[in-house]
C-alpha positions in Angstrom: 0.0 0.0 0.0 2.9 2.3 0.8 4.2 1.8 -2.7 0.8 2.9 -4.1 1.0 6.1 -2.1 4.5 6.9 -3.4 3.3 6.1 -6.9 0.5 8.6 -6.6 3.0 11.4 -5.9 5.1 10.3 -8.8 2.0 10.3 -11.1 1.2 13.8 -9.9 4.5 15.0 -11.3 3.7 13.4 -14.6 0.2 14.9 -14.6 1.7 18.4 -14.0 4.1 18.0 -16.9 1.3 16.8 -19.2 -1.0 19.6 -18.1 1.6 22.2 -18.9 2.4 20.6 -22.2 -1.2 20.6 -23.3 -1.6 24.2 -22.2 1.4 25.4 -24.1 1.0 23.0 -27.0 4.5 21.5 -26.6 6.0 18.0 -26.1 5.6 16.7 -22.5 9.2 15.5 -22.7 10.3 19.1 -23.0 8.6 19.9 -19.7 10.1 16.8 -18.0 13.6 17.8 -19.2 13.0 21.3 -17.8 12.0 19.7 -14.4 15.2 17.7 -14.6 17.3 20.8 -15.2 15.5 22.6 -12.3 16.2 19.7 -9.9 19.9 19.6 -11.0 20.3 23.3 -10.4 18.8 23.0 -6.9 21.0 20.0 -6.1 24.2 21.9 -7.3 23.3 24.8 -5.2 23.1 22.5 -2.2 26.1 20.2 -2.8 28.2 22.6 -4.7 28.3 23.7 -8.4 31.6 22.0 -9.0 29.9 18.5 -8.7 28.6 16.7 -11.8 25.0 16.1 -10.5 22.4 14.7 -12.8 18.7 14.1 -12.4 16.6 11.5 -14.3 12.8 11.4 -14.3 11.2 8.2 -15.6 8.5 9.4 -18.1 6.4 6.3 -17.4 6.5 5.9 -13.6 7.6 9.4 -12.5 10.6 8.0 -10.5 13.1 10.7 -9.8 16.8 9.7 -9.5 19.4 12.2 -8.3 23.0 11.0 -8.9 26.6 12.2 -8.7 28.9 11.1 -11.5 32.6 10.6 -11.0 35.0 9.9 -14.0 37.8 7.3 -13.5 41.2 8.8 -14.4 44.9 7.9 -13.9 45.7 11.2 -12.2 43.1 13.1 -10.3 43.0 16.9 -11.1 39.5 17.7 -9.9 38.3 15.7 -6.9 34.8 16.9 -7.3 34.3 15.1 -10.7 37.2 12.7 -11.0 38.3 9.5 -9.2 41.5 7.4 -9.3 41.3 3.8 -10.4 42.2 2.3 -6.9 39.5 4.3 -5.2 37.0 3.3 -7.9 37.9 -0.4 -7.6 37.2 -0.3 -3.9 33.7 0.9 -4.7 33.3 -1.3 -7.8 35.8 -4.2 -8.4 35.0 -4.1 -12.2 35.8 -0.4 -12.6 38.1 0.6 -15.5 39.9 3.7 -16.7 37.6 6.0 -18.6 34.5 4.6 -16.8 32.1 6.3 -14.4 31.1 5.7 -10.8 27.6 6.7 -9.9 26.6 7.8 -6.4 23.0 8.0 -5.6 22.0 11.1 -3.6 19.0 11.4 -1.2 15.9 13.3 -2.3 16.1 17.1 -1.8 14.1 19.1 0.6 13.3 22.3 -1.3 13.3 25.5 0.5 11.7 28.7 -0.6 14.7 30.0 -2.6 15.4 26.6 -4.2 11.7 26.2 -5.2 11.7 29.8 -6.7 14.9 29.1 -8.7 13.5 25.8 -9.9 10.3 27.5 -11.0 12.3 30.1 -13.0 14.2 27.4 -14.8 11.1 25.5 -15.7 9.3 28.6 -16.9 12.3 29.7 -19.0 12.7 26.2 -20.6 8.9 26.0 -21.4 8.9 29.5 -22.9 11.9 28.7 -25.1 10.2 25.5 -26.2 7.0 27.4 -26.9 8.8 30.0 -29.1 10.6 27.2 -31.0 7.3 25.5 -31.6 5.8 28.8 -32.9 8.7 29.4 -35.2 8.5 25.9 -36.7 4.8 26.4 -37.3 5.0 29.8 -39.0 8.5 29.7 -40.7 7.0 28.4 -43.9 3.9 30.7 -43.9 5.7 33.8 -45.2 3.4 35.5 -47.8 0.1 34.5 -46.1 -2.6 36.7 -44.8 -3.6 36.0 -41.2 -6.3 37.2 -38.8 -5.8 38.2 -35.2 -6.8 40.5 -32.4 -5.0 43.4 -31.0 -3.3 42.5 -27.7 -1.6 45.8 -27.0 -0.2 48.9 -28.7 3.3 50.0 -27.9 4.6 53.3 -29.3 2.7 52.8 -32.5 3.7 49.1 -32.9 0.7 46.8 -32.7 1.1 43.4 -31.0 -1.3 40.9 -32.5 -2.6 37.7 -30.9 -2.9 35.0 -33.5 -4.3 32.4 -31.1 -1.2 30.2 -30.8 1.4 32.9 -31.3 2.1 36.6 -31.2 3.1 38.8 -34.1 3.9 42.5 -34.4 2.9 45.1 -36.9 5.5 47.9 -36.8 4.5 51.5 -37.0 5.9 51.9 -40.5 4.0 48.8 -41.7 0.6 50.2 -40.7 -1.7 52.3 -42.9 -1.2 56.0 -42.1 -3.9 57.5 -39.7 -5.0 53.9 -38.8 -5.7 53.5 -35.1 -6.0 50.3 -33.2 -7.4 49.5 -29.8 -7.4 46.5 -27.5 -9.6 43.7 -28.9 -9.8 45.0 -32.5 -9.7 42.4 -35.3 -6.7 42.8 -37.5 -5.9 41.3 -40.9 -2.3 41.5 -42.1 0.4 40.0 -44.3 3.2 37.9 -43.0 6.4 39.3 -44.6 9.0 37.8 -42.3 9.4 35.1 -39.7 12.7 34.9 -37.9 14.2 33.9 -34.5 14.4 36.6 -32.0 15.8 36.4 -28.4 12.8 38.2 -27.0 9.4 39.4 -28.2 7.4 38.4 -31.3 9.1 36.4 -34.0 6.5 37.1 -36.8 6.4 40.5 -38.5 3.2 41.6 -40.2 2.4 44.4 -42.6 -0.8 46.2 -43.7 1.0 48.7 -46.0 2.9 46.5 -48.4 1.7 46.1 -52.0 1.8 42.3 -51.5 -1.0 42.6 -48.9 -3.3 44.2 -51.4 -2.5 41.5 -54.0 -3.4 38.9 -51.4 -6.7 40.6 -50.6 -7.6 40.6 -54.3 -6.7 37.0 -54.5 -9.2 36.3 -51.7 -12.0 38.4 -53.2 -11.6 37.4 -56.9 -12.2 33.7 -57.7 -10.5 34.1 -61.1 -7.2 35.0 -59.4 -7.5 32.1 -56.9 -8.2 29.7 -59.8 -5.2 31.0 -61.8 -7.2 32.4 -64.7 -6.3 36.0 -63.8 -2.8 36.9 -62.6 -1.7 40.1 -60.9 1.6 40.9 -62.5 2.5 44.1 -60.7 1.4 46.2 -57.7 2.3 49.7 -56.6 0.8 51.6 -53.6 1.0 54.7 -51.6 -0.4 53.4 -48.3 -3.6 55.0 -47.2 -4.0 57.1 -50.3 -3.8 55.4 -53.7 -2.7 52.2 -55.3 -2.3 50.7 -58.8 -2.4 47.1 -59.9 -1.9 45.5 -63.3 -3.4 42.1 -64.2 -3.5 39.8 -67.1 -6.0 37.1 -68.1 -5.0 33.7 -69.4 -8.5 33.3 -70.9 -9.3 35.8 -73.7 -13.0 35.6 -72.8 -12.3 37.0 -69.3 -11.5 40.7 -68.8 -8.9 41.0 -65.9 -10.0 44.5 -65.0 -13.7 43.6 -64.9 -13.0 40.4 -62.9 -11.1 42.5 -60.2 -13.8 45.2 -60.2 -16.7 42.9 -59.8 -20.4 43.5 -60.2 -21.0 47.2 -59.4 -17.5 47.4 -58.0 -18.3 44.9 -55.1 -15.0 43.1 -55.2 -12.7 46.1 -55.4 -14.9 47.9 -52.8 -14.2 45.0 -50.3 -10.5 45.6 -50.8 -10.9 49.4 -50.5 -12.8 49.0 -47.2 -10.0 46.8 -45.8 -7.4 49.3 -46.8 -9.2 52.2 -45.0 -10.6 53.8 -48.1 -7.4 53.6 -50.3 -8.3 54.3 -53.9 -7.3 51.4 -56.2 -6.7 51.8 -60.0 -6.8 48.6 -62.0 -5.2 48.4 -65.4 -4.4 45.7 -67.9 -0.8 44.4 -68.0 0.9 44.5 -71.4 4.2 43.0 -72.5 4.9 45.9 -74.7 6.4 48.6 -72.3 4.8 51.6 -74.1 1.3 50.1 -74.0 1.7 49.1 -70.4 2.9 52.6 -69.4 -0.1 54.2 -71.2 -2.4 51.9 -69.2 -0.6 52.7 -66.0 -0.9 56.4 -66.4 -4.7 56.3 -66.8 -7.0 58.1 -66.3 -4.7 60.6 -68.0 -4.7 60.5 -71.8 -1.3 60.0 -73.6 -0.5 61.5 -77.0 2.9 60.0 -77.6 5.5 57.7 -76.0 9.3 57.8 -76.6 11.1 54.8 -75.3 14.8 54.8 -74.2 15.6 51.1 -73.6 19.3 51.7 -72.9 18.6 53.9 -69.8 15.3 52.3 -68.8 13.6 55.6 -69.3 10.5 56.7 -71.1 9.2 60.1 -72.2 5.4 60.5 -72.2 3.8 63.4 -74.1 0.4 64.5 -72.9 -1.9 67.3 -73.9 -1.7 70.5 -71.8 -5.1 69.8 -70.2 -4.0 66.3 -69.1 -0.6 67.3 -67.5 -1.9 67.8 -63.9 -3.9 64.6 -64.2 -1.0 62.6 -65.5 1.4 63.9 -62.8 -1.2 63.6 -60.0 -1.3 65.2 -56.6 2.3 65.6 -55.3 3.4 63.5 -58.3 1.5 60.5 -57.0 0.1 59.2 -60.3 3.4 59.2 -62.2 5.3 57.9 -59.2 2.9 54.9 -58.8 3.0 54.3 -62.6 6.8 54.3 -62.4 6.7 51.7 -59.6 4.1 49.6 -61.4 6.0 49.5 -64.7 9.6 49.6 -63.5 10.5 52.5 -65.9 11.5 56.1 -65.2 8.8 58.2 -66.6 9.3 61.8 -67.8 6.0 63.7 -68.3 5.9 66.6 -70.8 3.3 68.6 -72.7 2.9 68.6 -76.4 4.2 72.2 -76.5 7.3 71.4 -74.4 8.0 68.3 -76.6 7.6 70.4 -79.7 9.9 73.1 -78.3 12.5 70.6 -77.3 12.5 68.9 -80.7 12.8 72.2 -82.5 15.8 73.1 -80.2 17.5 69.8 -80.9 16.8 70.2 -84.6 18.4 73.7 -84.6 21.4 72.5 -82.6 22.1 69.5 -84.8 21.7 71.6 -88.0 24.1 74.2 -86.7 26.6 71.4 -85.7 26.5 69.8 -89.2 26.9 73.2 -90.8 29.9 74.0 -88.7 31.7 70.7 -88.6 30.9 69.4 -92.2 31.1 72.8 -93.9 27.7 72.4 -95.7 24.9 74.8 -96.3 21.8 75.0 -94.1 19.5 72.9 -96.4 21.9 69.9 -96.3 22.4 70.2 -92.6 18.6 70.3 -92.0 18.0 67.3 -94.2 20.6 65.3 -92.2 19.0 66.4 -88.9 15.5 65.6 -90.2 16.6 62.0 -91.1 17.6 61.4 -87.5 21.4 61.8 -87.6 22.5 63.1 -84.2 26.3 63.1 -84.4 29.2 63.3 -86.8 30.1 59.7 -85.9 26.8 58.5 -87.2 27.3 60.3 -90.5 30.9 59.0 -90.8 30.3 55.3 -90.2 26.7 54.7 -91.3 26.1 52.7 -94.5 26.5 55.0 -97.5 23.1 54.0 -98.9 21.3 55.5 -95.9 22.7 58.9 -96.8 22.2 58.5 -100.5 18.5 57.7 -100.1 17.8 61.1 -98.6 15.6 63.1 -100.9 17.8 65.4 -103.1 21.0 63.4 -102.4 22.9 61.1 -104.8 25.8 58.8 -104.4 28.4 61.5 -105.0 26.8 63.9 -102.5 26.6 61.1 -99.9 30.3 60.1 -100.5 31.4 63.8 -100.1 29.5 64.3 -96.9 30.8 61.1 -95.4 34.4 62.0 -96.4 34.0 65.4 -94.7 32.7 63.7 -91.6 35.7 61.4 -91.4 38.1 64.1 -92.1 36.6 66.1 -89.2 36.9 63.2 -86.9 40.5 62.5 -87.9 41.3 66.2 -87.4 39.6 66.2 -84.0 41.4 63.0 -82.9 44.7 64.6 -83.9 43.9 67.7 -81.8 43.0 65.6 -78.9 46.1 63.5 -79.2 48.2 66.7 -79.2 46.4 68.1 -76.2 46.8 64.7 -74.4 50.6 64.9 -75.0 50.7 68.5 -73.8 49.0 67.4 -70.6 51.6 64.7 -70.0 49.3 61.7 -70.4 51.4 58.6 -71.2 51.1 56.4 -74.3 50.5 53.4 -72.0 47.0 54.7 -71.2 46.1 55.1 -74.8 46.6 51.3 -75.3 43.9 50.4 -72.8 40.7 48.9 -74.4 37.8 51.4 -74.8 40.0 54.5 -74.1 39.4 57.2 -76.7 41.0 60.6 -77.3 38.3 62.4 -75.4 38.9 60.1 -72.4 42.6 60.7 -72.5 42.1 64.5 -72.5 39.7 64.1 -69.6 42.4 62.0 -67.8 45.0 64.7 -68.3 42.7 67.5 -67.1 41.9 65.3 -64.0 45.5 64.7 -63.1 45.6 61.1 -64.4 48.9 60.8 -66.4 50.2 57.3 -65.7 48.9 53.8 -65.3 49.5 54.0 -61.5 47.4 57.1 -61.4 44.5 55.4 -63.0 45.0 52.2 -60.9 44.8 54.4 -57.8 41.4 55.8 -58.7 38.0 54.7 -57.4 35.0 54.4 -59.6 33.4 57.5 -58.0 36.5 59.5 -59.0 35.8 58.8 -62.7 32.0 58.8 -62.8 31.1 61.1 -59.9 28.7 60.4 -57.1 25.5 61.6 -55.5 25.6 62.7 -51.9 22.2 62.4 -50.2 21.5 64.5 -47.1 20.0 63.1 -43.9 17.3 65.7 -44.2 14.9 64.1 -46.7 13.6 67.5 -47.8 17.0 68.5 -49.0 18.0 67.9 -52.6 20.9 65.4 -53.2 24.2 66.9 -54.2 25.9 65.7 -57.4 29.7 65.6 -57.3 31.4 65.8 -60.6 33.7 63.0 -61.8 36.8 63.2 -64.0 34.9 61.6 -67.0 31.8 63.8 -66.7 30.8 64.8 -70.2 32.3 61.5 -71.6 29.9 58.6 -72.3 31.1 55.8 -70.0 29.0 53.7 -67.7 29.9 53.0 -64.1 30.5 49.3 -64.9 32.9 50.3 -67.8 34.7 52.7 -65.5 35.2 49.9 -62.9 36.5 47.5 -65.6 38.9 50.1 -66.8 40.3 50.7 -63.3 40.7 46.9 -62.7 42.5 46.6 -66.1 44.9 49.4 -65.1 45.6 47.6 -61.8 46.5 44.5 -63.7 48.7 46.4 -66.1 50.4 48.2 -63.2 51.1 44.8 -61.5 49.0 45.5 -58.4 46.9 42.4 -59.0 47.1 39.4 -61.3 44.5 38.5 -63.9 43.6 35.4 -61.8 42.5 37.7 -59.1 39.8 39.2 -61.4 38.1 35.9 -62.0 36.5 35.4 -58.6 35.4 39.0 -58.6 33.8 38.7 -62.0 31.9 35.5 -60.9 30.6 37.2 -57.8 29.5 40.2 -59.8 27.6 37.9 -62.2 25.9 36.2 -59.4 25.0 39.6 -57.9 23.4 40.7 -61.1 21.3 37.6 -61.3 20.1 37.9 -57.7 19.7 41.6 -57.6 16.2 43.0 -57.2 14.9 45.7 -59.5 15.8 49.1 -58.3 13.0 51.3 -57.0 11.6 52.8 -60.1 10.4 56.0 -58.5 13.8 56.9 -57.0 14.5 59.7 -59.5 11.0 60.6 -60.6 10.4 64.2 -59.6 7.5 66.3 -60.7 5.9 69.6 -59.8 2.2 68.9 -59.4 -1.1 70.6 -59.1 -4.0 69.1 -57.2 -6.7 67.8 -59.4 -9.9 65.8 -59.0 -10.1 62.5 -60.9 -13.3 60.7 -61.9 -13.7 57.6 -59.9 -15.5 54.7 -61.6 -16.2 51.5 -59.7 -18.7 50.1 -62.2 -16.1 49.0 -64.8 -17.4 51.5 -67.4 -14.7 53.2 -69.5 -14.4 56.9 -69.9 -15.3 58.2 -73.3 -12.6 58.4 -75.9 -10.5 55.6 -74.6 -9.9 52.2 -76.1 -10.8 49.3 -73.9 -7.5 47.5 -74.7 -5.0 50.1 -74.1 -6.2 52.5 -71.5 -8.8 50.6 -69.4 -8.7 51.9 -65.9 -11.0 51.6 -63.0 -10.8 53.5 -59.8 -12.6 52.8 -56.6 -12.8 54.9 -53.5 
């Protein structure tokens, strides 16, 4: 009977462990191990921390064993944990070197301090296990939308109770002017799950464009089924957003599917985003068409694409300028984010004035450098020739086919162009020598006479001088002030005015360092491989970084019914706004 009484106490220990495990949704063995650590700590505080004391709790019976372990060694250095072989053989005749002698210790009588310390150990271990369990549960759920209730608000950061875990919505990830109180329901997007020593491990957002995309996926069955795909999203949290979608089924309009009957679907998203206006447009593979759609509701007259610089010039009527730019540049900025292109807005009058100015400048250049009359110079400018180099090295037939030109005229013009370039190169070579720039720099790949003159004016005269340069020294750099309202300062580089990209300048410097003997060609191989990997893994730069526009406030027509404004084609400029 006495055994039964003892067993009841042992079972009570197991019941406590199981109860805690069920409450915290963790493995009961974790709680038992925490109890073992707590008992070990209490025993070491009583017998001395230098002793190797271990506790074992049987998970089936609840039996608790408290033992002291001594290691058998030839020469004893620590009497608290080691034992010589003769001493061990007196206790156990079969003892051998490297083995262990186990001494059973009597059960502990816990005082107030020991019990408090044991409680702290158990609570800490259980909390760590709980956090590990939460991390394992949510680590693969990045990109999901979750629902929770507000637990508390700390300095603008919202702590959200998800039921089995806690998450945080940082102040910069909330919608502006959005206030939360205890008990409010919250819907947010999981953008990161990571291990943190303290506090929530899940980070939520209500301001990111991906959150809006997930809301549309929940409201639009066509997106959930994969028929309609949201290709791009851009948002100004709390104010306005743009999305672009494409349909894999030609019979389904992606814009109409997202808007819904009488704007019901888009209105549900707008209500969740605290009244944020949403513009929906059709995604196009052709950049020009896509940008025209993205700038809606503004009408576009003409688009000029510069694929080399990822820049696009959009010409709009005078009456559409303020609408295209938007309030504080919002419309063009969001369109730039949506398309990934830098967008420059201008009116038809400004575009015409600029084209006329360029035409006059090119005509005057051809008249001066080719020694031709005004009519010939204007004809060359009209045909799109922008530089003497183009005239000198273009196929002769392209010049001869100009109206009023023949083969002899084309040959004469091209010879004059080449003579001018040769004369200019000779002048630059003479200036380069006067500046003291060495011939060794002239042999570098991609180095022209203009670059050599720029080197001389910048104090680069030898291979060592070039090798000692940084990329910023050649191309210049932009200094951004801590005050966001201040304009960034552009510092001029040595090669300002000379066409050379930053990558080419860096390659030129590395080539100079190889020629100067600072590094070997083999040293360049790892760097080139790393640069290639970096290009593949790099994310697209923020498209609105350099988009600046002076804006006037305007009112736009909001249409949540899916009807198109008059005068716009349904394919190219379909746009629906909901507020």
